[in-house]
N, C-alpha and C positions, 0 to 999 in steps of 0.2 A: 535557486532560491533557498533563502529562510525556511526553519523549521517554521515561524509566523508565515511567512507564506504560503508555504504548503498548507497549513491546519485552516488558515482562509479558506483556501481554493476547494480542499474534500469538502469543508461544512457549506460551499454551495450547490453540492449534490444531495440529492432528496436521502432524507432521513438519514444521513449519517448520523453519527455520534462517536464519543472517543472521551475512554477510560483509560485509567493506571492499572497494568497490572505486573505481575511479578516483580510488587516494589517501584521501579520506575523506568519502564518501558511505557510508552505517552503510544496507546492503541485509536487507530481509526476502524469502526466499524460501522455495517448497514446492518441492520436485520439482526444485530448481536453476533454478526459474522467479521472478523478480522479481515481488511484488504492493505493494510499498510502498519506496521509496527517500528515504533523509531525509540530511538534511546536518547533524550534530551541533554540527559546531563555526562555522557561521552565527550571528550571531547579528542577529534572532530566526533558531533554527532552523526551517528552511523543508523540506517533503517533497513527493513527487510521488506519486501513487496510480491504478494504476488503478481505476477506472469502468465501468459498464453504458451503452449509448448514453443512455442515459436520462439518469443522471445526470449526465453529461460534460457532460450541455447545464446541465444548471441549477447544478452547482456553478462550470462555467466562467462564469454569470453574476455569481456572487456576487463583491463586493468583495473583494479578496487571490490571487482562485484566477484561475487562465488555462489555456489547454489547454500542455500541459507538452512545453519544446521538447526536438524530435527524437522525440518520443514521441506526441504529438494522435492522428494518426491511429489509434493502437494504442490510443487513448479513457483519455490519461493526464492527468491534471491537475494541477498546482503550484502547491501555497499556497506565498506570502511566511513565512507562522508558522506551527505546528501549533495557535500556541491561536485561529485562526479558529475552530475546532468545541469541540463541547463534547463531554463522555465520551459521549455517546448513539449523538451522530454519528459521532466517532471508530468506534467498535464497530457502526456498522452499517453503513457504510463498509469497515474492515477485512474483517468478514463476507464483503461483496460482494466486494470484489479477492479476497482469498483465494479462493473460489468461484469465480470466474471464471477463474482462472490455475487450480487446482487440475482443474476440469473437464476441461481441454483434455490433462492428463498419462494417461501408460497408462492403462487400466483397472486392472491387474495392479498398478500403483503406488497407484492407488487402493487396492483391495481390501486388500493388505497393511499398509497406513497409515489404516487406519479412513476415508478419507473420504469420504463421498458418505451 
């Protein structure tokens, strides 16, 4: 998927916002909590994504992937090129990342935004 396709998919999920952090990272959040961080100005475009414990191990073992610097203890995985995953994988991992982060938000926020 392209960054634009990833962006469009993220915005189909309830209450997703995006903003720029650290000058050049496009971040996707739910309830102010990040679930995907991209580097759109890098070539190739890279990204870090929140994962489950199981998928953290699986993805970290793939070529071009590694535990995300500074965030590995929180089960974030860095990929050096967003093209390393196909569309089905992206959608699966984006839904997972979103769900993990959204599930930790206050129940009131979840109800108000139709999450869960």
